[in-house]
BAMIBA-198886 format. One record per residue: residue in one letter; x, y, z of N, C-alpha, C in turn. Coordinates in pm, whole numbers, plus 50000, padded with zeros to 5 digits. Atoms other than C-alpha are relative to their C-alpha. Last residue first. Layout:
aXYZXYZXYZ/...
***
This chain:
t501004994950117475314854552359499644986749889/n501164994149918477204845952714498645004449916/l500545014349874479924828152593498655001150014/k499965010350116480494856352308499134988550050/v501604994350082480434882052584499374991549922/t500875002849901482974862952839498684999649913/i500275011849986485244859352519498904997950095/s500475006850079485094893652493499864988549936/m501574994450024485594901352831499184996649895/s500565013149889488634882652853498375001049989/a500175016050046489904897852555498984989550039/l501205002350087489024931252716499674989449925/m501475003649887490884922053033498895003049846/e500545016249997493494910852753499125005850117/k500325012750069493644946752618499484989250023/l501214998650003493434968452932499904988049874/k500925007449893496824946453041498355002949986/n500015014450034498494957552702498754989250098/r500895002950134497454995252725499894982949970/s501275001449943498524997453103499344994349837/f500305008549904501974985553007498594994450048/n500125011650065502285005552737499604988750085/l501054993550068501495035952953500144989949893/h501304997049922503845026953210498754997649923/w500175014749966506875016252992498675001250079/k500255004750066506385054952867499854980650019/s500924995250072506425067853147499634994449904/t500915004349895509155053653266498744999949962/g499915015850044511175060252946499394994950104/e500694997150202510165099052965499854986450006/s499484994250132511955094453366498914996149916/i499565011250099509665093253686500925004349887/n498355003149957509335122253940500674989049961/m499285011249951505785118153897501124994650056/m501295001249942504605152053750500244985550146/d499344988649903508235156953613498944998250089/g498955000749986507665122253413500385009350135/i500135011149916504145129453330501534996150094/e500114995049895505655163753154498874989250127/r499104986649929508015148452973499235005250129/h499755007949936505415117252874501475009650073/n499465006050071502935143552734500984992650088/f499044993549983499755153052914501024994449912/g499424994150139496415146452729501555003950058/d500044986050010493945145153018501245006249915/i500814984849995492915114952921500035009950038/v500975003650087495435088252744498325013949989/y499864999450140498465106052894498854997149970/l499434987250044497495115453260499764998849801/n500734983650015495125087153294500615012849934/f500994999650088497545062053166498425009449966/v499124997550137500445071753347498925000649918/k499994983349963498015071153711500805004549827/q501144993250004497035038053614500445013350013/s500715003350138500385024253557498675003649991/a499204988150082501505038453880499825000149876/s500304987449993498495021554083500965012249892/p498834990549835498704988953939500035016649994/l498584999550032495614984653692500755002550129/k499485014849953492234973353819501695003950001/t499545000849865491045010953843500744982350012/i499324990049957491065012953448500645001450144/l498955006950059489134981853430501305007050037/s499825007449887486364997553664501224988349947/h499394991149895486695032653455500224983150132/i498444992550025485745012353153500865002350053/q499125011750001482994994053346501385003549949/d499835001649789481735028753501500464988449946/v498744986749963481585046353104500484991750168/n500304987249994479395016652982500915009850063/m499664995949857480304986152791499475011449994/q500955003649878478374969252519500705004550154/v501144998050022480184988452261499114994350120/l500234983049959483374982752416499095006549985/a500105001949855483224945152383499735011050030/e501515002850012482204949051995500285000250162/n500864986750000485694969351983498264993550040/l499404994649910487574938952125499155012950030/n500825004549858486004915751914500415009250116/v501445002349992487034937251612499244992550107/e500224991349927490404944251794498884998449953/s501245002649922491174904551756499505016250058/n500224992949947493154909851418498994995150111/e499255012549831493464875851250499695011650109/f500875007149958490804896350970500654990250130/t501024995649936492894926950951499054987950068/y499034993449844496384910050948498115008550038/e499805007149911494884890950658500355001450132/e501175007349964493444916850497499804993650085/v500764990049929496514940250490498644991750035/y499454998849881498784909250386499335006750092/e500535013549960496314900650057500365000850184/i501594999649993496634939849942499504987450149/t500244987449910499964938749991498814997650083/k498985008249882500614907649796499575008450110/l500935012949977497864921049530500774993850108/k500914993649942500024954349505499044990150053/k499634995049897503234931249444498745008750076/q500225012349864501244912849214500885006750138/e501375003149919500294946449048500124984050070/k500254989049922504174958549052498304996650039/r499735000749863504824926048887500085010050095/y499895012249942502804925048591500474999050157/e501335002149984503674958948535499104988950064/d499754993349901507054951648509498515003550051/i499125008349881506424921548282500255009850129/l501515006949953503784943848043500544993050122/i500824989849946506794969947989498984988450033/n499284994549900509684942847886498725009950097/i499855013849866507164927847667500825005450136/m501465000549964506704963347514499884986750099/i500634992149915510334968147506498724998250059/r499305002849909511084932747328499735010750141/r500755006849910508564940747107500584997350113/v501284998049982509654970846978499304989250080/w499724992149879513344959746936498485002750068/k499625010049897512104928746747500505006250126/k501105007549981510034951146519500424991150107/f500734992449926512854974146464498684991450066/p501204999950070515194945846342499275008350121/v501595008449940518324953346482499055001649967/e499885015650013521454966646291498794988550043/p500505011750111519814998046281500034986449989/r499115000750078520625004146672499564993549853/y500365007850095518025022346894500964997849890/k499055012549969519325040847187499724989149878/e498484998650052518125069647044500784987750025/l499684998250124514565056747035501365001449971/n498865005549978514455054147432500504996749817/f498844998649965512185075247493501024999149954/l499554990250016509835069147219501215008050044/i499394999850117509695034447287500935012949948/r498285004050012509075039247641501035000549888/t499354991849915506195059047531501265000950003/f499974990250096504775035247320501135011050049/g499095007950104505155008247599500525011049896/l498805001049909502985033447836501184995349929/n500034985849953500295034647583501535003450068/l499464999150139500264998847498500385016850005/k498645005049999499804992247869500695005149844/e499274990049903496945016847867501254991349965/k499614987550071495434999947553500695005950137/a499084999350092495814967647709500275011449929/d498595000349949494204976548037501214999149884/e500194984449912490894992347830501654992150056/e499724990050120490834958447606500595012050050/n501444995250074490544934647890500725009349874/n501365006249997492724907648100499005004949886/t500804994849919496534915947985498284993350018/y499764998149812499254897447868499015006750067/r499855014249946497924884747535500904998950111/m501155008850016495994915647448500704984350053/c500884995149827499154939747518499224986749991/i499295006149886501154914847224499225002450151/s499625012549999498464920346990500594996750090/m501225001349906498254958947095499844983549974/l499865000149853501934961547003498814995950073/y499005009149941501274949346642500504999950155/r500755010750044497714970846546501064985250109/y501185002849913499335002746701499084980250030/l499695010549894502805001846577498894996750059/l499165011550038502205018846242500174989050067/k501595006650085499215042046394501194989649908/y501405005849958501955051146635498874990249974/m499485008349895504655060746429499184989550082/e500215010350121502285079846224501094990450023/f500625008250020501915095746551500354992349882/e500465004649923505485102946619498274994349978/a499485005350025506155118246267499694987750118/r500835008750093503205142546328500834985249963/r501385008249974504615153046644499344989449893/e500684995550095508365157846524498784991150074/k501784990849940509975154446849499415004349913/n499954986350014514195148146673498205008250056/i498684996349949514245113446727500055018050035/c500804999249939510415110546572501154999850146/a500694989849967512235125446279499364995350146/t499024990049979515055098946309498885015050039/i499284998049829512445071646370500995011250020/i501414996549870510235085046079500684996950113/d500794982050009513125087845818499165003450124/l499114990449918514745051645937499805015950017/n498954997150072511775033545778500585009450117/i499364985249952508905019745988501484998349917/e498164999450047507544986645779500075018350053/m499624991149913504304969445945501395006149968/
***
């Protein structure tokens, strides 16, 4: 791989033929680097193109006293490491979401809800304290907002939000205990 300063200068001047010539000259060298850091040829090609683009964008920063091959190699490795970090971050996010999903008891609650009829759900709501029950019905079933509920019940918006939150948590507890009972009976 021999790249002279004329090709580099032409690439800096955005000459497409020179860019293509540089790509052909660097391809095997960069591909060998990419294959060491990726799982398959398709990923390696993707990373190579990303790296080559970065090389073109940064050609103006190249100093002739540094061997071009070494400079290109450093850029390519930095790209590969950056991409690896992004993938790891993405995998950690996916793992976290999967852990959250599987640890969450809503799956069981949904199973309990499927086995319930309207009367059973209504009976759970009627077990809530009176004010919380009214706020829950007004907000969830009738679609009023907290300001409207506050005005109707002569309470503040904050108190209305508290009652709604309390109702939801209480209903979750009741459903969770029903879910356990349902599981024990099956």
